[in-house]
C-alpha positions in Angstrom: -0.2 0.2 -0.1 1.2 3.5 -0.7 0.3 6.6 1.4 0.5 10.1 0.0 1.2 12.3 3.1 1.3 16.0 3.3 1.2 18.5 6.3 1.1 22.3 7.1 -0.3 23.9 4.5 -1.1 27.2 6.3 -3.4 28.7 3.9 -0.8 28.4 1.0 -3.1 27.7 -2.0 -0.2 27.9 -4.7 2.0 25.4 -2.8 -1.1 23.2 -2.2 -2.2 23.0 -5.8 1.4 21.9 -7.0 1.8 19.3 -4.2 -1.7 17.8 -4.6 -1.0 17.4 -8.3 2.1 15.6 -8.0 0.6 13.4 -5.1 -2.5 12.8 -7.1 0.0 11.6 -10.0 1.4 9.1 -8.0 -1.9 7.1 -7.7 -1.3 6.4 -4.1 -4.0 3.8 -2.2 -4.7 6.7 0.6 -3.8 10.2 1.1 -3.0 11.6 4.5 -3.2 15.1 5.8 -1.2 15.9 9.2 -2.7 19.1 10.1 -2.5 23.0 9.8 -4.6 23.6 6.7 -4.8 27.3 7.9 -2.9 30.1 9.8 -0.2 32.4 8.0 -1.5 32.3 4.6 -4.2 34.0 2.7 -6.6 31.1 1.4 -7.8 29.1 4.5 -11.1 28.3 2.8 -9.8 27.2 -0.6 -6.9 25.2 1.1 -10.0 23.5 3.1 -11.9 22.8 0.2 -9.0 21.3 -1.8 -8.1 18.8 1.1 -11.5 17.8 2.3 -12.3 15.5 -0.5 -8.9 14.2 -1.2 -7.9 13.3 2.3 -8.8 9.6 3.4 -7.2 10.6 6.7 -7.0 14.1 8.3 -5.5 15.3 11.4 -6.0 18.5 13.4 -3.2 21.1 13.8 -2.8 23.5 16.4 -3.6 26.4 14.1 -6.7 24.4 12.9 -7.8 23.9 16.3 -7.2 27.5 17.3 -9.0 29.0 14.3 -12.4 26.6 14.9 -12.3 27.3 18.6 -11.0 23.8 20.1 -8.0 25.7 21.7 -7.1 29.0 23.2 -4.4 30.9 21.4 -4.4 34.0 23.3 -0.8 33.4 24.3 0.4 33.1 20.6 2.7 36.1 19.6 1.0 38.9 18.1 1.3 38.4 14.3 0.4 34.6 14.8 -2.9 35.6 16.9 -3.7 38.1 14.0 -3.4 35.5 11.4 -5.4 32.9 13.3 -8.1 35.4 14.0 -8.4 36.3 10.5 -8.3 32.8 9.3 -11.4 32.1 11.9 -13.4 35.0 10.6 -12.9 33.8 7.0 -13.8 30.4 7.5 -17.0 29.0 6.0 -19.4 26.9 8.4 -18.6 23.8 6.5 -15.0 24.2 6.8 -15.3 25.2 10.5 -17.2 22.0 11.2 -14.7 19.9 9.4 -11.7 21.2 11.3 -13.9 20.8 14.5 -14.2 17.3 13.9 -10.8 16.1 13.0 -9.1 13.8 15.2 -5.8 14.2 17.1 -4.1 11.3 15.8 -5.0 8.0 13.9 -3.6 4.8 13.9 -3.5 2.4 11.0 -1.8 -1.0 12.2 1.8 -0.2 12.7 1.6 3.3 11.3 0.6 6.3 13.2 -0.2 9.8 12.0 -0.1 12.8 14.4 0.3 16.6 14.1 3.0 16.9 16.7 4.1 14.3 19.3 1.7 11.3 19.1 2.0 11.3 23.4 -0.7 13.5 24.4 -1.3 14.8 20.7 -3.7 17.3 22.2 -0.9 19.1 23.4 0.8 19.6 19.9 4.4 19.1 21.3 7.2 19.5 19.0 9.6 16.7 18.0 12.6 18.1 16.2 15.4 17.3 18.5 16.5 14.0 19.7 16.3 15.2 23.5 12.8 16.0 22.8 12.3 12.3 21.8 14.3 10.8 24.2 12.1 13.0 27.1 9.2 10.5 26.1 10.9 8.0 28.0 8.8 4.9 28.8 6.2 6.1 26.5 8.5 5.3 23.5 7.6 1.7 23.9 3.9 2.8 23.0 4.9 4.3 19.6 3.8 2.7 16.4 6.3 1.2 14.3 6.4 4.1 12.1 5.0 7.5 13.3 4.2 10.3 10.8 4.2 14.1 12.2 4.3 17.5 10.9 4.3 20.5 13.0 7.9 21.6 13.0 8.0 22.3 9.1 11.2 20.4 9.1 12.2 17.3 7.5 13.9 15.7 10.2 13.5 11.9 11.1 14.4 9.7 14.3 15.3 6.1 14.8 14.5 4.7 18.1 16.2 1.4 18.8 15.1 -1.2 21.6 17.4 0.4 24.2 15.7 3.7 23.5 18.8 5.3 22.0 17.4 8.0 19.5 19.5 8.6 16.2 18.3 11.7 14.0 18.6 11.5 10.3 17.7 13.9 7.3 17.8 12.0 4.1 15.8 12.0 0.8 14.4 8.7 2.0 14.0 7.1 5.1 14.3 3.4 5.4 11.8 2.1 7.9 13.2 -1.6 7.7 14.5 -3.2 10.7 13.7 -3.4 14.1 13.9 0.2 15.3 10.9 2.4 15.7 10.8 5.4 13.2 9.5 9.0 13.6 9.4 10.7 10.3 8.6 14.6 10.0 7.1 14.9 6.6 7.9 18.6 6.0 5.5 21.5 5.0 3.7 22.1 2.0 3.1 25.8 2.7 5.6 27.2 5.3 8.7 25.1 4.9 11.4 25.8 7.5 14.4 23.8 6.7 16.0 26.5 4.4 14.6 24.9 1.4 11.7 27.3 0.2 10.1 24.2 -2.2 6.8 22.7 -1.0 7.4 19.4 0.5 5.3 16.0 0.8 6.0 12.5 0.3 5.0 8.9 -0.2 5.3 5.9 2.1 5.4 2.4 0.6 4.4 -0.4 3.0 5.9 -2.9 1.3 9.2 -1.7 0.7 8.8 0.2 4.3 10.4 3.4 2.7 9.2 6.9 2.8 10.5 9.2 0.1 10.5 13.0 0.1 9.4 15.2 -2.7 10.1 18.9 -3.1 8.5 21.0 -5.8 8.8 24.8 -6.9 5.7 26.5 -6.8 4.5 30.5 -7.4 5.9 31.8 -4.1 5.6 35.5 -5.4 1.9 35.3 -5.6 1.5 33.4 -2.4 3.6 36.3 -0.8 1.8 39.0 -2.5 -1.8 37.6 -1.2 -0.3 37.4 2.3 0.6 41.1 2.1 -2.8 42.2 0.4 -4.8 40.4 2.9 -3.3 42.7 5.6 -1.3 39.7 7.3 2.2 40.0 8.6 4.3 40.5 5.8 7.1 38.1 7.5 4.5 35.2 6.8 5.2 36.1 3.1 8.9 37.0 3.5 9.6 33.4 5.1 8.3 31.6 1.8 11.3 33.1 -0.2 13.7 31.4 1.9 12.1 28.5 3.7 12.5 29.7 7.3 
């Protein structure tokens, strides 16, 4: 079985259209969205409208939860709060209800899908450094054989061996064969922060047990312009140019 997996679109319609075109061309057996359809970008409804009919599995992200009223975002920094309130005000009733009904994580056999850490997923904890994975301690034993996450907008993965030793890795393809457990951060479609501005997504093949990343150029300048014209913080557009 082949899963097309994508995450962290953040209202970036230009990036999403390119990513979905590629993913659908792969003719995967299922498509998985790992959360954060909204926030930062200028097209929250259009993004939700694209994802809803395609995603066989969809997970709620922290920005989604904030925009539909499932979490309090009063302590977010000002620009992010403004973007979230702007998105919340723009959402159609249908898209708000869709986001409000999404689960915090989903498990398919030996695979698990979550926005952030799958341990207490409603807390949206980050896993982008080995020490954060190590801090899970005894809960590492409860992880699925392969866990897919988003949230950090990075493309770092981790092997966790039977002695709970954590090994970080960054590669174009992640081999999940062997006895170790694997945590894969699938990157961001709409707000990459790994110093590569191209949209990122990937495909996991359950027979080969390999996840392969795909990077795609898109119309960054249009996405940036729309952010500025919407009155959102210009920094959200500037980041798109450099992938930070």
